[in-house]
C-alpha positions in Angstrom: 19.5 -28.0 44.7 18.2 -26.2 41.9 19.9 -26.7 38.7 21.8 -24.4 36.7 19.8 -21.9 34.6 19.5 -23.8 30.9 19.3 -20.8 28.5 22.7 -19.6 29.8 23.9 -22.8 29.4 22.2 -22.8 25.8 23.4 -18.7 25.1 27.8 -20.0 26.6 27.1 -23.6 24.1 26.8 -20.7 21.4 29.4 -19.0 22.1 31.6 -21.9 21.8 30.2 -22.7 18.5 30.5 -19.4 16.7 34.3 -19.7 18.0 34.6 -23.2 16.1 32.9 -21.3 13.0 35.6 -18.8 13.1 38.3 -21.1 13.0 36.1 -23.2 10.6 35.8 -19.8 8.1 40.1 -18.9 8.8 41.1 -22.6 8.6 38.6 -23.2 5.4 40.1 -19.2 3.7 43.6 -21.1 4.0 43.1 -24.7 2.3 43.8 -23.3 -1.2 47.5 -22.2 0.2 48.1 -25.6 1.0 48.0 -25.0 4.2 48.2 -29.0 4.7 48.2 -30.6 7.8 47.7 -27.6 10.3 44.7 -27.3 8.3 43.1 -30.2 7.7 43.9 -30.7 12.1 41.5 -27.2 12.5 39.3 -29.1 10.6 39.5 -32.2 12.3 38.8 -30.3 15.3 36.1 -28.5 14.7 34.6 -32.3 13.1 35.0 -32.6 16.7 33.3 -30.1 18.4 30.3 -30.8 15.4 30.0 -34.2 17.1 30.6 -33.6 20.9 29.7 -30.0 22.2 27.2 -29.3 18.9 25.1 -32.3 18.7 24.7 -32.5 22.7 24.6 -29.0 22.8 21.3 -29.9 19.5 19.6 -32.4 21.9 19.3 -30.5 25.0 17.1 -28.0 23.0 15.5 -30.8 20.9 14.6 -32.5 24.0 14.7 -30.7 26.7 13.8 -27.1 25.6 12.1 -27.4 22.1 9.7 -29.8 23.8 8.6 -27.3 26.6 8.2 -24.2 24.6 5.6 -26.6 22.1 3.7 -27.2 24.6 3.2 -23.5 24.8 3.8 -22.3 21.1 2.6 -25.5 19.5 5.1 -26.8 16.7 4.7 -25.3 14.2 6.9 -22.4 13.0 9.8 -21.7 14.9 10.3 -25.0 16.8 9.9 -26.4 13.1 12.6 -24.5 11.5 14.7 -24.9 14.4 14.3 -28.7 13.6 14.9 -28.5 9.8 17.9 -26.2 10.2 19.3 -28.4 12.7 18.3 -31.9 9.9 20.2 -28.8 7.5 23.1 -28.8 9.5 23.8 -32.0 10.3 23.2 -33.3 5.8 25.3 -30.6 5.0 28.2 -32.0 7.9 28.4 -34.7 6.8 29.2 -33.8 3.2 31.9 -31.9 4.5 33.5 -34.8 6.4 33.1 -37.3 2.6 34.8 -34.1 1.4 37.5 -34.0 3.6 38.5 -37.3 3.5 39.1 -36.8 -0.2 41.3 -34.0 0.3 44.3 -35.6 -0.2 43.7 -37.5 -2.6 44.5 -37.3 -6.7 46.6 -34.5 -8.8 48.1 -31.6 -7.0 45.0 -30.3 -9.5 42.6 -32.5 -8.0 43.4 -31.0 -4.2 42.7 -27.8 -5.4 39.6 -28.9 -6.5 38.6 -30.8 -3.3 40.1 -27.8 -0.9 37.6 -25.4 -2.7 34.4 -28.0 -2.5 35.4 -28.5 1.1 35.4 -24.0 2.1 32.2 -24.2 -0.5 30.5 -26.6 2.0 32.2 -25.1 5.0 31.2 -21.7 4.3 27.7 -23.2 3.9 27.9 -24.7 7.4 29.2 -21.4 8.2 26.6 -19.1 7.2 23.8 -21.5 8.6 24.1 -22.4 12.1 25.8 -18.4 12.5 22.2 -17.5 11.0 20.5 -20.5 13.3 22.3 -19.1 16.5 21.2 -15.3 15.4 17.2 -16.7 15.8 17.7 -19.1 18.8 19.2 -15.9 20.5 17.4 -13.0 18.9 13.6 -15.2 19.0 13.6 -18.7 20.7 15.1 -18.6 23.4 13.5 -14.8 24.6 10.6 -16.7 23.2 11.6 -19.8 26.3 12.1 -17.1 28.8 9.2 -14.9 28.3 6.7 -18.2 28.3 7.9 -20.9 30.3 7.4 -20.7 34.3 10.5 -21.2 36.9 9.1 -24.7 37.3 9.5 -25.3 33.5 12.7 -23.7 33.5 14.0 -26.1 36.4 12.7 -29.3 34.4 14.0 -28.1 31.0 17.7 -27.4 33.1 17.2 -31.1 34.7 16.5 -33.0 31.2 19.5 -31.3 29.8 21.8 -32.7 32.4 20.4 -36.3 31.9 21.3 -35.4 28.5 24.9 -34.4 28.7 25.3 -36.4 31.6 23.7 -39.5 28.9 26.9 -38.3 26.4 29.3 -38.7 29.0 28.4 -42.3 29.8 28.4 -42.8 26.3 31.8 -41.1 26.0 30.6 -38.6 23.3 31.8 -36.0 25.6 33.8 -35.1 28.6 31.9 -33.1 31.7 34.7 -30.5 31.3 33.5 -29.6 28.1 29.8 -29.0 29.1 28.8 -25.7 30.4 26.8 -26.6 33.6 
């Protein structure tokens, strides 16, 4: 029995990521208007996605796809750029979490200022992750499909499945959320 096509799974994860970025954009555009608990709930949903599915998706790339691809094209260049963008995104997500924790504290003026800070970081995340997805979809994934053999793609798929199962076992992800 063969494993699912890893490129299909990675692209499906990108589709889910784009939907969460849309939710994040809409949510932060409403923060200044005092949307309150609804905005906080939506931000929580996005952060859960980042900490769950996005983290696993990045592990799929970092532990399965990128090592296979780097054997063919080397680590420098596109792979290194993608890994650096992963790190940059996590720094931005951590900054947004810190700002969200303070969102409902202080005076009304303080809350508005903090809402603008959350919106600024969220806008950065939307731009960074959106651009990152575009680069992978238009450059990295086609390169992998061109450069990697069917046997190597099968290995990538099996490694991705192992990462997913480890994430499920650790409680970081529910099976139903995997694209397998």
